PDB file of the backbone (N, CA, C, O) and the ligand in Angstrom, with CONECT records:
HET     ZN  A 101       1
ATOM      1  N   UNK A   1     110.278 -23.516   4.038  1.00  0.00           N
ATOM      2  CA  UNK A   1     110.244 -22.096   4.226  1.00  0.00           C
ATOM      3  C   UNK A   1     110.360 -21.379   2.907  1.00  0.00           C
ATOM      4  O   UNK A   1     111.055 -21.833   1.998  1.00  0.00           O
ATOM      5  N   UNK A   2     109.654 -20.221   2.801  1.00  0.00           N
ATOM      6  CA  UNK A   2     109.736 -19.424   1.604  1.00  0.00           C
ATOM      7  C   UNK A   2     111.133 -18.744   1.508  1.00  0.00           C
ATOM      8  O   UNK A   2     111.649 -18.252   2.511  1.00  0.00           O
ATOM      9  N   UNK A   3     111.712 -18.724   0.346  1.00  0.00           N
ATOM     10  CA  UNK A   3     112.953 -18.035   0.168  1.00  0.00           C
ATOM     11  C   UNK A   3     112.873 -16.565  -0.264  1.00  0.00           C
ATOM     12  O   UNK A   3     113.805 -15.767  -0.166  1.00  0.00           O
ATOM     13  N   UNK A   4     111.747 -16.318  -0.717  1.00  0.00           N
ATOM     14  CA  UNK A   4     111.450 -14.860  -1.172  1.00  0.00           C
ATOM     15  C   UNK A   4     110.902 -14.080   0.052  1.00  0.00           C
ATOM     16  O   UNK A   4     110.347 -14.668   0.980  1.00  0.00           O
ATOM     17  N   UNK A   5     111.078 -12.721   0.022  1.00  0.00           N
ATOM     18  CA  UNK A   5     110.566 -11.950   1.122  1.00  0.00           C
ATOM     19  C   UNK A   5     109.046 -12.056   1.295  1.00  0.00           C
ATOM     20  O   UNK A   5     108.303 -11.854   0.335  1.00  0.00           O
ATOM     21  N   UNK A   6     108.579 -12.369   2.508  1.00  0.00           N
ATOM     22  CA  UNK A   6     107.177 -12.563   2.784  1.00  0.00           C
ATOM     23  C   UNK A   6     106.836 -11.493   3.836  1.00  0.00           C
ATOM     24  O   UNK A   6     107.574 -11.345   4.810  1.00  0.00           O
ATOM     25  N   UNK A   7     105.730 -10.743   3.658  1.00  0.00           N
ATOM     26  CA  UNK A   7     105.309  -9.781   4.631  1.00  0.00           C
ATOM     27  C   UNK A   7     104.880 -10.442   5.978  1.00  0.00           C
ATOM     28  O   UNK A   7     104.186 -11.458   5.982  1.00  0.00           O
ATOM     29  N   UNK A   8     105.304  -9.847   7.097  1.00  0.00           N
ATOM     30  CA  UNK A   8     105.010 -10.474   8.376  1.00  0.00           C
ATOM     31  C   UNK A   8     103.457 -10.416   8.681  1.00  0.00           C
ATOM     32  O   UNK A   8     102.829 -11.349   9.182  1.00  0.00           O
ATOM     33  N   UNK A   9     102.918  -9.183   8.309  1.00  0.00           N
ATOM     34  CA  UNK A   9     101.529  -9.018   8.720  1.00  0.00           C
ATOM     35  C   UNK A   9     100.708  -8.472   7.517  1.00  0.00           C
ATOM     36  O   UNK A   9     101.257  -7.853   6.605  1.00  0.00           O
ATOM     37  N   UNK A  10      99.472  -8.705   7.546  1.00  0.00           N
ATOM     38  CA  UNK A  10      98.596  -8.178   6.467  1.00  0.00           C
ATOM     39  C   UNK A  10      98.544  -6.631   6.544  1.00  0.00           C
ATOM     40  O   UNK A  10      98.357  -6.076   7.626  1.00  0.00           O
ATOM     41  N   UNK A  11      98.701  -5.978   5.458  1.00  0.00           N
ATOM     42  CA  UNK A  11      98.611  -4.528   5.400  1.00  0.00           C
ATOM     43  C   UNK A  11      97.131  -4.058   5.601  1.00  0.00           C
ATOM     44  O   UNK A  11      96.232  -4.441   4.852  1.00  0.00           O
ATOM     45  N   UNK A  12      96.937  -3.242   6.610  1.00  0.00           N
ATOM     46  CA  UNK A  12      95.546  -2.899   6.865  1.00  0.00           C
ATOM     47  C   UNK A  12      95.054  -1.868   5.931  1.00  0.00           C
ATOM     48  O   UNK A  12      95.839  -1.249   5.212  1.00  0.00           O
ATOM     49  N   UNK A  13      93.737  -1.654   5.918  1.00  0.00           N
ATOM     50  CA  UNK A  13      93.059  -0.878   4.988  1.00  0.00           C
ATOM     51  C   UNK A  13      93.500   0.607   4.994  1.00  0.00           C
ATOM     52  O   UNK A  13      93.634   1.219   3.934  1.00  0.00           O
ATOM     53  N   UNK A  14      93.718   1.163   6.172  1.00  0.00           N
ATOM     54  CA  UNK A  14      94.151   2.571   6.334  1.00  0.00           C
ATOM     55  C   UNK A  14      95.503   2.772   5.698  1.00  0.00           C
ATOM     56  O   UNK A  14      95.749   3.749   4.991  1.00  0.00           O
ATOM     57  N   UNK A  15      96.359   1.834   5.964  1.00  0.00           N
ATOM     58  CA  UNK A  15      97.765   2.014   5.425  1.00  0.00           C
ATOM     59  C   UNK A  15      97.724   1.997   3.940  1.00  0.00           C
ATOM     60  O   UNK A  15      98.396   2.816   3.312  1.00  0.00           O
ATOM     61  N   UNK A  16      96.969   1.106   3.327  1.00  0.00           N
ATOM     62  CA  UNK A  16      96.886   1.002   1.875  1.00  0.00           C
ATOM     63  C   UNK A  16      96.265   2.234   1.338  1.00  0.00           C
ATOM     64  O   UNK A  16      96.770   2.816   0.377  1.00  0.00           O
ATOM     65  N   UNK A  17      95.093   2.693   1.973  1.00  0.00           N
ATOM     66  CA  UNK A  17      94.513   3.904   1.561  1.00  0.00           C
ATOM     67  C   UNK A  17      95.443   5.145   1.673  1.00  0.00           C
ATOM     68  O   UNK A  17      95.412   6.010   0.797  1.00  0.00           O
ATOM     69  N   UNK A  18      96.225   5.233   2.689  1.00  0.00           N
ATOM     70  CA  UNK A  18      97.137   6.435   2.886  1.00  0.00           C
ATOM     71  C   UNK A  18      98.233   6.376   1.760  1.00  0.00           C
ATOM     72  O   UNK A  18      98.598   7.394   1.171  1.00  0.00           O
ATOM     73  N   UNK A  19      98.729   5.146   1.501  1.00  0.00           N
ATOM     74  CA  UNK A  19      99.756   4.986   0.474  1.00  0.00           C
ATOM     75  C   UNK A  19      99.261   5.470  -0.920  1.00  0.00           C
ATOM     76  O   UNK A  19      99.922   6.257  -1.596  1.00  0.00           O
ATOM     77  N   UNK A  20      98.072   4.963  -1.312  1.00  0.00           N
ATOM     78  CA  UNK A  20      97.451   5.272  -2.623  1.00  0.00           C
ATOM     79  C   UNK A  20      96.995   6.744  -2.649  1.00  0.00           C
ATOM     80  O   UNK A  20      97.041   7.391  -3.696  1.00  0.00           O
ATOM     81  N   UNK A  21      96.554   7.270  -1.490  1.00  0.00           N
ATOM     82  CA  UNK A  21      96.145   8.642  -1.458  1.00  0.00           C
ATOM     83  C   UNK A  21      97.279   9.574  -1.754  1.00  0.00           C
ATOM     84  O   UNK A  21      97.117  10.524  -2.521  1.00  0.00           O
ATOM     85  N   UNK A  22      98.466   9.320  -1.144  1.00  0.00           N
ATOM     86  CA  UNK A  22      99.662  10.210  -1.388  1.00  0.00           C
ATOM     87  C   UNK A  22     100.048  10.048  -2.928  1.00  0.00           C
ATOM     88  O   UNK A  22     100.493  11.002  -3.565  1.00  0.00           O
ATOM     89  N   UNK A  23      99.866   8.863  -3.456  1.00  0.00           N
ATOM     90  CA  UNK A  23     100.208   8.686  -4.905  1.00  0.00           C
ATOM     91  C   UNK A  23      99.339   9.566  -5.768  1.00  0.00           C
ATOM     92  O   UNK A  23      99.802  10.221  -6.702  1.00  0.00           O
ATOM     93  N   UNK A  24      98.040   9.562  -5.423  1.00  0.00           N
ATOM     94  CA  UNK A  24      97.106  10.367  -6.218  1.00  0.00           C
ATOM     95  C   UNK A  24      97.367  11.880  -6.127  1.00  0.00           C
ATOM     96  O   UNK A  24      97.241  12.573  -7.137  1.00  0.00           O
ATOM     97  N   UNK A  25      97.713  12.395  -4.990  1.00  0.00           N
ATOM     98  CA  UNK A  25      98.033  13.793  -4.814  1.00  0.00           C
ATOM     99  C   UNK A  25      99.267  14.115  -5.671  1.00  0.00           C
ATOM    100  O   UNK A  25      99.326  15.164  -6.314  1.00  0.00           O
ATOM    101  N   UNK A  26     100.271  13.182  -5.673  1.00  0.00           N
ATOM    102  CA  UNK A  26     101.503  13.446  -6.371  1.00  0.00           C
ATOM    103  C   UNK A  26     101.264  13.517  -7.795  1.00  0.00           C
ATOM    104  O   UNK A  26     101.789  14.400  -8.473  1.00  0.00           O
ATOM    105  N   UNK A  27     100.463  12.594  -8.311  1.00  0.00           N
ATOM    106  CA  UNK A  27     100.121  12.539  -9.785  1.00  0.00           C
ATOM    107  C   UNK A  27      99.395  13.682 -10.179  1.00  0.00           C
ATOM    108  O   UNK A  27      99.669  14.237 -11.244  1.00  0.00           O
ATOM    109  N   UNK A  28      98.382  14.151  -9.345  1.00  0.00           N
ATOM    110  CA  UNK A  28      97.588  15.415  -9.664  1.00  0.00           C
ATOM    111  C   UNK A  28      98.453  16.647  -9.726  1.00  0.00           C
ATOM    112  O   UNK A  28      98.291  17.511 -10.588  1.00  0.00           O
ATOM    113  N   UNK A  29      99.388  16.704  -8.777  1.00  0.00           N
ATOM    114  CA  UNK A  29     100.323  17.904  -8.783  1.00  0.00           C
ATOM    115  C   UNK A  29     101.164  17.809 -10.018  1.00  0.00           C
ATOM    116  O   UNK A  29     101.382  18.863 -10.616  1.00  0.00           O
ATOM    117  N   UNK A  30     101.642  16.750 -10.461  1.00  0.00           N
ATOM    118  CA  UNK A  30     102.423  16.583 -11.629  1.00  0.00           C
ATOM    119  C   UNK A  30     101.670  17.053 -12.853  1.00  0.00           C
ATOM    120  O   UNK A  30     102.189  17.782 -13.699  1.00  0.00           O
ATOM    121  N   UNK A  31     100.349  16.582 -12.919  1.00  0.00           N
ATOM    122  CA  UNK A  31      99.598  16.878 -14.110  1.00  0.00           C
ATOM    123  C   UNK A  31      99.263  18.426 -14.205  1.00  0.00           C
ATOM    124  O   UNK A  31      99.241  19.004 -15.292  1.00  0.00           O
ATOM    125  N   UNK A  32      99.016  19.028 -13.062  1.00  0.00           N
ATOM    126  CA  UNK A  32      98.713  20.498 -13.083  1.00  0.00           C
ATOM    127  C   UNK A  32      99.953  21.248 -13.491  1.00  0.00           C
ATOM    128  O   UNK A  32      99.847  22.231 -14.223  1.00  0.00           O
ATOM    129  N   UNK A  33     101.089  20.846 -13.069  1.00  0.00           N
ATOM    130  CA  UNK A  33     102.345  21.508 -13.438  1.00  0.00           C
ATOM    131  C   UNK A  33     102.570  21.355 -14.928  1.00  0.00           C
ATOM    132  O   UNK A  33     103.075  22.262 -15.590  1.00  0.00           O
ATOM    133  N   UNK A  34     102.185  20.183 -15.457  1.00  0.00           N
ATOM    134  CA  UNK A  34     102.356  19.863 -16.922  1.00  0.00           C
ATOM    135  C   UNK A  34     101.451  20.697 -17.775  1.00  0.00           C
ATOM    136  O   UNK A  34     101.837  21.117 -18.866  1.00  0.00           O
ATOM    137  N   UNK A  35     100.211  20.955 -17.286  1.00  0.00           N
ATOM    138  CA  UNK A  35      99.202  21.624 -18.056  1.00  0.00           C
ATOM    139  C   UNK A  35      99.500  23.185 -17.994  1.00  0.00           C
ATOM    140  O   UNK A  35      99.110  23.928 -18.895  1.00  0.00           O
ATOM    141  N   UNK A  36     100.160  23.616 -16.966  1.00  0.00           N
ATOM    142  CA  UNK A  36     100.480  25.063 -16.797  1.00  0.00           C
ATOM    143  C   UNK A  36      99.129  25.853 -16.845  1.00  0.00           C
ATOM    144  O   UNK A  36      98.918  26.633 -17.774  1.00  0.00           O
ATOM    145  N   UNK A  37      98.301  25.674 -15.940  1.00  0.00           N
ATOM    146  CA  UNK A  37      96.995  26.349 -15.984  1.00  0.00           C
ATOM    147  C   UNK A  37      97.096  27.824 -15.650  1.00  0.00           C
ATOM    148  O   UNK A  37      97.816  28.234 -14.740  1.00  0.00           O
ATOM    149  N   UNK A  38      96.375  28.581 -16.389  1.00  0.00           N
ATOM    150  CA  UNK A  38      96.351  30.063 -16.200  1.00  0.00           C
ATOM    151  C   UNK A  38      94.901  30.474 -16.098  1.00  0.00           C
ATOM    152  O   UNK A  38      94.039  29.754 -16.603  1.00  0.00           O
ATOM    153  N   UNK A  39      94.594  31.560 -15.490  1.00  0.00           N
ATOM    154  CA  UNK A  39      93.167  32.018 -15.413  1.00  0.00           C
ATOM    155  C   UNK A  39      92.906  33.002 -16.476  1.00  0.00           C
ATOM    156  O   UNK A  39      93.735  33.847 -16.812  1.00  0.00           O
ATOM    157  N   UNK A  40      91.692  32.871 -17.020  1.00  0.00           N
ATOM    158  CA  UNK A  40      91.214  33.775 -18.137  1.00  0.00           C
ATOM    159  C   UNK A  40      91.043  35.238 -17.638  1.00  0.00           C
ATOM    160  O   UNK A  40      90.342  35.453 -16.650  1.00  0.00           O
ATOM    161  N   UNK A  41      91.642  36.208 -18.272  1.00  0.00           N
ATOM    162  CA  UNK A  41      91.599  37.583 -17.762  1.00  0.00           C
ATOM    163  C   UNK A  41      90.130  38.175 -17.959  1.00  0.00           C
ATOM    164  O   UNK A  41      89.800  39.187 -17.340  1.00  0.00           O
ATOM    165  N   UNK A  42      89.307  37.569 -18.779  1.00  0.00           N
ATOM    166  CA  UNK A  42      87.937  38.098 -19.013  1.00  0.00           C
ATOM    167  C   UNK A  42      86.946  37.403 -18.054  1.00  0.00           C
ATOM    168  O   UNK A  42      86.202  38.081 -17.345  1.00  0.00           O
ATOM    169  N   UNK A  43      86.933  36.115 -18.028  1.00  0.00           N
ATOM    170  CA  UNK A  43      85.913  35.444 -17.156  1.00  0.00           C
ATOM    171  C   UNK A  43      86.487  34.823 -15.952  1.00  0.00           C
ATOM    172  O   UNK A  43      85.744  34.495 -15.027  1.00  0.00           O
ATOM    173  N   UNK A  44      87.802  34.633 -15.898  1.00  0.00           N
ATOM    174  CA  UNK A  44      88.463  34.129 -14.644  1.00  0.00           C
ATOM    175  C   UNK A  44      88.462  32.614 -14.512  1.00  0.00           C
ATOM    176  O   UNK A  44      88.860  32.104 -13.464  1.00  0.00           O
ATOM    177  N   UNK A  45      88.044  31.894 -15.499  1.00  0.00           N
ATOM    178  CA  UNK A  45      88.072  30.429 -15.387  1.00  0.00           C
ATOM    179  C   UNK A  45      89.463  29.853 -15.687  1.00  0.00           C
ATOM    180  O   UNK A  45      90.265  30.491 -16.369  1.00  0.00           O
ATOM    181  N   UNK A  46      89.739  28.680 -15.190  1.00  0.00           N
ATOM    182  CA  UNK A  46      91.131  28.063 -15.358  1.00  0.00           C
ATOM    183  C   UNK A  46      91.160  27.490 -16.767  1.00  0.00           C
ATOM    184  O   UNK A  46      90.308  26.718 -17.208  1.00  0.00           O
ATOM    185  N   UNK A  47      92.277  27.965 -17.468  1.00  0.00           N
ATOM    186  CA  UNK A  47      92.456  27.432 -18.783  1.00  0.00           C
ATOM    187  C   UNK A  47      93.864  27.220 -19.018  1.00  0.00           C
ATOM    188  O   UNK A  47      94.697  27.897 -18.415  1.00  0.00           O
ATOM    189  N   UNK A  48      94.234  26.218 -19.954  1.00  0.00           N
ATOM    190  CA  UNK A  48      95.660  26.027 -20.196  1.00  0.00           C
ATOM    191  C   UNK A  48      96.322  27.225 -20.824  1.00  0.00           C
ATOM    192  O   UNK A  48      95.721  27.856 -21.693  1.00  0.00           O
ATOM    193  N   UNK A  49      97.543  27.574 -20.424  1.00  0.00           N
ATOM    194  CA  UNK A  49      98.183  28.751 -21.006  1.00  0.00           C
ATOM    195  C   UNK A  49      98.427  28.661 -22.472  1.00  0.00           C
ATOM    196  O   UNK A  49      98.678  27.587 -23.020  1.00  0.00           O
ATOM    197  N   UNK A  50      98.344  29.915 -23.167  1.00  0.00           N
ATOM    198  CA  UNK A  50      98.547  30.066 -24.615  1.00  0.00           C
ATOM    199  C   UNK A  50      97.421  29.311 -25.391  1.00  0.00           C
ATOM    200  O   UNK A  50      97.658  28.776 -26.474  1.00  0.00           O
ATOM    201  N   UNK A  51      96.211  29.285 -24.816  1.00  0.00           N
ATOM    202  CA  UNK A  51      95.037  28.711 -25.445  1.00  0.00           C
ATOM    203  C   UNK A  51      93.882  29.651 -25.316  1.00  0.00           C
ATOM    204  O   UNK A  51      93.754  30.381 -24.332  1.00  0.00           O
ATOM    205  N   UNK A  52      93.040  29.629 -26.319  1.00  0.00           N
ATOM    206  CA  UNK A  52      91.807  30.426 -26.296  1.00  0.00           C
ATOM    207  C   UNK A  52      90.889  29.838 -25.172  1.00  0.00           C
ATOM    208  O   UNK A  52      90.881  28.635 -24.910  1.00  0.00           O
ATOM    209  N   UNK A  53      90.115  30.765 -24.524  1.00  0.00           N
ATOM    210  CA  UNK A  53      89.234  30.326 -23.456  1.00  0.00           C
ATOM    211  C   UNK A  53      88.030  29.629 -24.032  1.00  0.00           C
ATOM    212  O   UNK A  53      87.322  30.210 -24.855  1.00  0.00           O
ATOM    213  N   UNK A  54      87.762  28.348 -23.611  1.00  0.00           N
ATOM    214  CA  UNK A  54      86.534  27.736 -24.189  1.00  0.00           C
ATOM    215  C   UNK A  54      85.198  28.258 -23.634  1.00  0.00           C
ATOM    216  O   UNK A  54      84.154  27.983 -24.227  1.00  0.00           O
ATOM    217  N   UNK A  55      85.198  28.976 -22.553  1.00  0.00           N
ATOM    218  CA  UNK A  55      83.981  29.589 -21.944  1.00  0.00           C
ATOM    219  C   UNK A  55      83.560  30.865 -22.617  1.00  0.00           C
ATOM    220  O   UNK A  55      82.392  31.010 -22.976  1.00  0.00           O
ATOM    221  N   UNK A  56      84.446  31.770 -22.797  1.00  0.00           N
ATOM    222  CA  UNK A  56      84.116  33.091 -23.457  1.00  0.00           C
ATOM    223  C   UNK A  56      84.615  33.228 -24.802  1.00  0.00           C
ATOM    224  O   UNK A  56      84.201  34.149 -25.506  1.00  0.00           O
ATOM    225  N   UNK A  57      85.545  32.323 -25.266  1.00  0.00           N
ATOM    226  CA  UNK A  57      86.060  32.339 -26.640  1.00  0.00           C
ATOM    227  C   UNK A  57      86.979  33.418 -26.945  1.00  0.00           C
ATOM    228  O   UNK A  57      87.095  33.797 -28.110  1.00  0.00           O
ATOM    229  N   UNK A  58      87.710  33.998 -25.908  1.00  0.00           N
ATOM    230  CA  UNK A  58      88.627  35.050 -26.092  1.00  0.00           C
ATOM    231  C   UNK A  58      90.100  34.626 -25.892  1.00  0.00           C
ATOM    232  O   UNK A  58      90.412  33.771 -25.063  1.00  0.00           O
ATOM    233  N   UNK A  59      90.961  35.237 -26.658  1.00  0.00           N
ATOM    234  CA  UNK A  59      92.359  35.034 -26.535  1.00  0.00           C
ATOM    235  C   UNK A  59      93.104  36.373 -26.573  1.00  0.00           C
ATOM    236  O   UNK A  59      92.990  37.105 -27.556  1.00  0.00           O
ATOM    237  N   UNK A  60      93.817  36.687 -25.587  1.00  0.00           N
ATOM    238  CA  UNK A  60      94.537  38.032 -25.422  1.00  0.00           C
ATOM    239  C   UNK A  60      93.625  39.144 -25.632  1.00  0.00           C
ATOM    240  O   UNK A  60      94.009  40.108 -26.295  1.00  0.00           O
ATOM    241  N   UNK A  61      92.353  39.106 -25.089  1.00  0.00           N
ATOM    242  CA  UNK A  61      91.478  40.227 -25.146  1.00  0.00           C
ATOM    243  C   UNK A  61      90.582  40.264 -26.352  1.00  0.00           C
ATOM    244  O   UNK A  61      89.523  40.890 -26.308  1.00  0.00           O
ATOM    245  N   UNK A  62      90.973  39.606 -27.443  1.00  0.00           N
ATOM    246  CA  UNK A  62      90.081  39.621 -28.642  1.00  0.00           C
ATOM    247  C   UNK A  62      89.328  38.375 -28.875  1.00  0.00           C
ATOM    248  O   UNK A  62      89.773  37.280 -28.529  1.00  0.00           O
ATOM    249  N   UNK A  63      88.135  38.541 -29.488  1.00  0.00           N
ATOM    250  CA  UNK A  63      87.254  37.395 -29.713  1.00  0.00           C
ATOM    251  C   UNK A  63      87.771  36.440 -30.827  1.00  0.00           C
ATOM    252  O   UNK A  63      87.918  36.830 -31.986  1.00  0.00           O
ATOM    253  N   UNK A  64      88.028  35.222 -30.436  1.00  0.00           N
ATOM    254  CA  UNK A  64      88.596  34.245 -31.465  1.00  0.00           C
ATOM    255  C   UNK A  64      87.577  33.295 -31.801  1.00  0.00           C
ATOM    256  O   UNK A  64      87.405  32.974 -32.977  1.00  0.00           O
ATOM    257  N   UNK A  65      86.832  32.779 -30.798  1.00  0.00           N
ATOM    258  CA  UNK A  65      85.764  31.784 -31.045  1.00  0.00           C
ATOM    259  C   UNK A  65      84.406  32.575 -30.957  1.00  0.00           C
ATOM    260  O   UNK A  65      84.108  33.210 -29.946  1.00  0.00           O
ATOM    261  N   UNK A  66      83.649  32.506 -31.998  1.00  0.00           N
ATOM    262  CA  UNK A  66      82.257  33.239 -32.017  1.00  0.00           C
ATOM    263  C   UNK A  66      81.363  32.352 -31.145  1.00  0.00           C
ATOM    264  O   UNK A  66      81.004  31.242 -31.537  1.00  0.00           O
ATOM    265  N   UNK A  67      81.002  32.869 -29.932  1.00  0.00           N
ATOM    266  CA  UNK A  67      80.185  32.067 -29.015  1.00  0.00           C
ATOM    267  C   UNK A  67      78.680  32.473 -29.280  1.00  0.00           C
ATOM    268  O   UNK A  67      77.798  31.686 -28.937  1.00  0.00           O
ATOM    269  N   UNK A  68      78.359  33.673 -29.876  1.00  0.00           N
ATOM    270  CA  UNK A  68      76.932  33.935 -30.184  1.00  0.00           C
ATOM    271  C   UNK A  68      76.332  33.165 -31.261  1.00  0.00           C
ATOM    272  O   UNK A  68      75.126  32.919 -31.252  1.00  0.00           O
ATOM    273  N   UNK A  69      77.108  32.768 -32.194  1.00  0.00           N
ATOM    274  CA  UNK A  69      76.591  32.038 -33.325  1.00  0.00           C
ATOM    275  C   UNK A  69      76.264  30.626 -33.040  1.00  0.00           C
ATOM    276  O   UNK A  69      77.107  29.853 -32.585  1.00  0.00           O
ATOM    277  N   UNK A  70      75.040  30.279 -33.305  1.00  0.00           N
ATOM    278  CA  UNK A  70      74.555  28.938 -32.986  1.00  0.00           C
ATOM    279  C   UNK A  70      74.743  28.002 -34.213  1.00  0.00           C
ATOM    280  O   UNK A  70      74.374  28.346 -35.335  1.00  0.00           O
ATOM    281  N   UNK A  71      75.277  26.917 -33.981  1.00  0.00           N
ATOM    282  CA  UNK A  71      75.431  25.912 -34.998  1.00  0.00           C
ATOM    283  C   UNK A  71      74.205  25.153 -35.206  1.00  0.00           C
ATOM    284  O   UNK A  71      73.733  24.496 -34.278  1.00  0.00           O
ATOM    285  N   UNK A  72      73.616  25.197 -36.430  1.00  0.00           N
ATOM    286  CA  UNK A  72      72.444  24.529 -36.780  1.00  0.00           C
ATOM    287  C   UNK A  72      72.725  23.023 -36.923  1.00  0.00           C
ATOM    288  O   UNK A  72      73.647  22.589 -37.614  1.00  0.00           O
ATOM    289  N   UNK A  73      71.895  22.277 -36.246  1.00  0.00           N
ATOM    290  CA  UNK A  73      72.006  20.784 -36.470  1.00  0.00           C
ATOM    291  C   UNK A  73      71.477  20.355 -37.822  1.00  0.00           C
ATOM    292  O   UNK A  73      70.479  20.883 -38.312  1.00  0.00           O
ATOM    293  N   UNK A  74      72.179  19.361 -38.434  1.00  0.00           N
ATOM    294  CA  UNK A  74      71.721  18.835 -39.662  1.00  0.00           C
ATOM    295  C   UNK A  74      70.611  17.772 -39.391  1.00  0.00           C
ATOM    296  O   UNK A  74      70.871  16.682 -38.882  1.00  0.00           O
ATOM    297  N   UNK A  75      69.390  18.146 -39.754  1.00  0.00           N
ATOM    298  CA  UNK A  75      68.324  17.202 -39.439  1.00  0.00           C
ATOM    299  C   UNK A  75      67.852  16.455 -40.747  1.00  0.00           C
ATOM    300  O   UNK A  75      67.369  15.323 -40.719  1.00  0.00           O
ATOM    301  N   UNK A  76      68.022  17.135 -41.800  1.00  0.00           N
ATOM    302  CA  UNK A  76      67.681  16.553 -43.128  1.00  0.00           C
ATOM    303  C   UNK A  76      68.860  16.570 -44.104  1.00  0.00           C
ATOM    304  O   UNK A  76      69.572  17.567 -44.228  1.00  0.00           O
ATOM    305  N   UNK A  77      69.040  15.479 -44.767  1.00  0.00           N
ATOM    306  CA  UNK A  77      70.060  15.375 -45.786  1.00  0.00           C
ATOM    307  C   UNK A  77      69.526  15.708 -47.152  1.00  0.00           C
ATOM    308  O   UNK A  77      68.681  14.991 -47.689  1.00  0.00           O
ATOM    309  N   UNK A  78      70.027  16.826 -47.737  1.00  0.00           N
ATOM    310  CA  UNK A  78      69.459  17.189 -49.055  1.00  0.00           C
ATOM    311  C   UNK A  78      70.223  16.354 -50.133  1.00  0.00           C
ATOM    312  O   UNK A  78      71.447  16.245 -50.208  1.00  0.00           O
ATOM    313  N   UNK A  79      69.276  15.774 -50.970  1.00  0.00           N
ATOM    314  CA  UNK A  79      69.863  14.877 -51.999  1.00  0.00           C
ATOM    315  C   UNK A  79      69.795  15.554 -53.356  1.00  0.00           C
ATOM    316  O   UNK A  79      70.230  14.981 -54.355  1.00  0.00           O
TER     317      UNK A  79
HETATM  318 ZN    ZN A 101      87.279  33.286 -20.491  1.00  0.00          ZN2+
END
């Protein structure tokens, strides 16, 4: 006989899924609390608090990241 604890029955798929499902929601909740997500006052997208918005490039109403300026790709290396 086994001296260590042995499960009497095989854990069915739904029980396993339910257990890991609750774990997933718990972790997600923890992560969202950690990030402290706020909504952007200009465009309304979810952004981390005290950070400039990556979508519209604004922070506290003023433009911080220039979104209109296009960054030219380096295609040739000048020697
Ligand atoms: Zn925004």
